[in-house]
N, C-alpha and C positions, 0 to 999 in steps of 0.2 A: 504494500500500500504506500510506502514511502516513495516509490517511483513516480507517483502522481503529484507529489508536493511541488517539485520544481516547475511543473507546467503551470500551476496556479501562480507561482512567483513570476513566471514569464508573462502571464496575463496582466499582472499588476505592472510589470515593466512595460508592456505594450501600451497600456493605458497612459502611463506617465510619459512615454515617448510621444504618443499622439497629442498630449497636452503641450509638450515642449515644441513639437512641430507646428502646432496651431499658433503658439505664441511667436514663433519665428516668422510665420506668415503675417501675423498682425503687425509685427515690427518691420516688415519689409526686408527681412534677412533671407533672401531667396537662395543665395549660394549655400548658406548653412543648412537651410531646409533640405536642399537636394542631397547634401552630405548625410543628413539624418535618415533620408529615405532608404539608403542601403541598409542601415541598422534595422529599420522598421521591417523591411522585407525579410531579413535574416531571422528576426524575432518571430514573425508570422510563420515562417518555415519550421522553426524549432517548435512552436506550439502545435503545428500540424503533425509533427513527428512524435510528440509526447502528449497524447490526449488525456484528458481527465477521466478517471474511471466513472462509468455510469452508476456504479454502486454508491459512490460518494455523492449523495444529492446536495449536501451543503456546498461542496466545492463546485459542483456543476452549476448551482444557482449563482454562486459568486462569479463564476466565469461568464455566465449569461449576462449578469449585470454589467460586468466589465466590458463585454462585447458590445452591449447596447451603447455604453458611453463612448467607446472607441468609434463606433459607427456614426454617432452624432458628431464627433470631432472630425471624422473623415468627410462627412457631408459638408460641414462648415469650411473645412480646408479646401475641398473641391470648389466651392463657391468663390473663395478668395483666389484660388489659382485661375479660375475662369476670368475674374476681374483683371488679374495681372496679365493674362494672355491678351485680353482686349487692349490693355494699355500698351503692351509691346507691339501689337498689330498696328495700333495708331502711330506709334513711333516709327515703325518700319514704313508705313504709308507716307508719313511726313518726310522721312529721309529720301524715299523714292521720288517724291515730288520735287524736293530741293535739288536732287541730282538731275532731274529732267530740266529744271529751269537753268541750272548751272551749265548743263550741256548745250542747251538751246542758245543761251546768251553768252556763253563763255568765249566763243570765237569773236564776239564783238567787243570784248573787254579792252578798254583803253582807247576805243575809237569814238569819235563824236559823229553822230548821225544827223544829217540835215535833210529836211524835206525837199523834194525836187522843186516844188513850186510853193512859195510862201504866200502867194496872193489868193490862193483858193480857200 
């Protein structure tokens, strides 16, 4: 029965990591968030390899509660990542437009353009 105790510990660690990742997203620390994602995936894999015994209903209920909280955090994190993706998409669009303007008018840089007929 002691074989199942580490998996509940992993569930607590997963919840703590999901809270940490959510805090990183709220703080705009996107690079750190990506680094934590590797740890998150490894922890999920470890949990999958060490299931909680169905006989131990108390631990099973605790794991279910932790899973619900992790899923709530994941949903919020997904929303924050969606907003960030839209921000990045906007920046990429702006950069593309700036590049187009620079390309279109760059060859005229330093030249003064005069209209052919000033009387019109």
